[in-house]
C-alpha positions as CSV (number, residue, x, y, z in Angstrom):
1,P,0.0,0.0,0.0
2,M,2.8,2.4,0.8
3,G,4.5,1.9,-2.6
4,V,1.2,2.7,-4.4
5,L,0.7,5.9,-2.5
6,S,4.3,6.9,-3.2
7,C,3.8,6.2,-6.9
8,V,0.5,8.2,-7.0
9,K,2.3,11.0,-5.2
10,Y,5.0,11.2,-7.8
11,L,2.6,10.8,-10.7
12,M,0.6,13.8,-9.4
13,F,3.8,15.8,-9.0
14,I,4.8,15.0,-12.6
15,F,1.4,15.9,-14.0
16,N,1.4,19.2,-12.1
17,V,4.9,20.0,-13.3
18,L,3.6,19.5,-16.9
19,V,0.6,21.8,-16.2
20,F,3.0,24.4,-14.7
21,A,5.3,24.1,-17.8
22,A,2.3,24.5,-20.2
23,G,1.2,27.6,-18.3
24,T,4.7,29.1,-18.3
25,C,4.8,28.5,-22.1
26,L,1.5,30.2,-22.6
27,V,2.7,33.2,-20.5
28,G,5.8,33.3,-22.7
29,V,3.8,33.3,-25.9
30,G,1.4,35.8,-24.6
31,V,4.2,38.2,-23.6
32,W,5.8,37.7,-27.0
33,V,2.6,38.5,-28.9
34,A,1.9,41.5,-26.6
35,V,5.4,43.0,-26.9
36,D,6.2,42.2,-30.5
37,P,3.1,41.6,-32.5
38,A,4.9,42.0,-35.9
39,G,5.1,38.2,-36.4
40,F,1.3,38.0,-35.9
41,Q,0.5,41.2,-37.8
42,D,-1.4,39.5,-40.6
43,I,-3.7,37.6,-38.3
44,V,-4.3,40.6,-36.0
45,A,-4.8,43.0,-38.8
46,A,-7.4,40.7,-40.5
47,K,-9.3,40.0,-37.3
48,P,-9.1,42.8,-34.6
49,V,-10.8,40.5,-32.0
50,L,-7.6,38.4,-32.0
51,S,-5.6,41.4,-30.7
52,A,-7.0,40.5,-27.2
53,G,-5.7,37.0,-27.6
54,A,-2.3,38.0,-26.2
55,Y,-4.0,39.0,-22.9
56,L,-6.1,35.9,-22.9
57,L,-3.0,33.8,-23.3
58,L,-1.4,35.7,-20.4
59,A,-4.4,35.2,-18.1
60,V,-4.8,31.5,-18.9
61,G,-1.1,30.9,-18.6
62,I,-0.8,32.6,-15.3
63,A,-3.8,30.6,-14.0
64,L,-2.3,27.3,-15.2
65,S,1.1,28.2,-13.7
66,L,-0.5,29.0,-10.4
67,L,-2.6,25.8,-10.4
68,G,0.4,23.7,-11.4
69,F,2.6,25.2,-8.7
70,L,-0.1,24.7,-6.0
71,G,-0.6,21.1,-7.3
72,C,3.1,20.4,-7.0
73,C,3.3,21.7,-3.5
74,G,0.1,19.8,-2.6
75,A,1.5,16.5,-4.1
76,L,4.8,16.7,-2.3
77,R,3.3,17.7,1.1
78,R,0.2,15.5,0.7
79,S,-1.9,18.5,1.4
80,R,-5.5,17.9,0.5
81,P,-6.6,21.6,0.4
82,L,-3.8,22.4,-2.0
83,L,-4.7,19.5,-4.3
84,L,-8.4,20.5,-4.2
85,V,-7.6,24.0,-5.4
């Protein structure tokens, strides 16, 4: 039983690290699009609604990073409240 709990603990940690990494990547892309939209000029010029996409990427990326970080802490400390967040 103890080996199974340890395995589940580390699987939760790895999954949350992946969520944190994905959130960090989204934040990076969002900052890149917000600061230097020249690479995306064709898309943004054609559809002005997509200009808000950079801020949406930032918001989603920050939320995922925060959830991934809390999940990592919760998995390592076996904290139920952190994992429920």
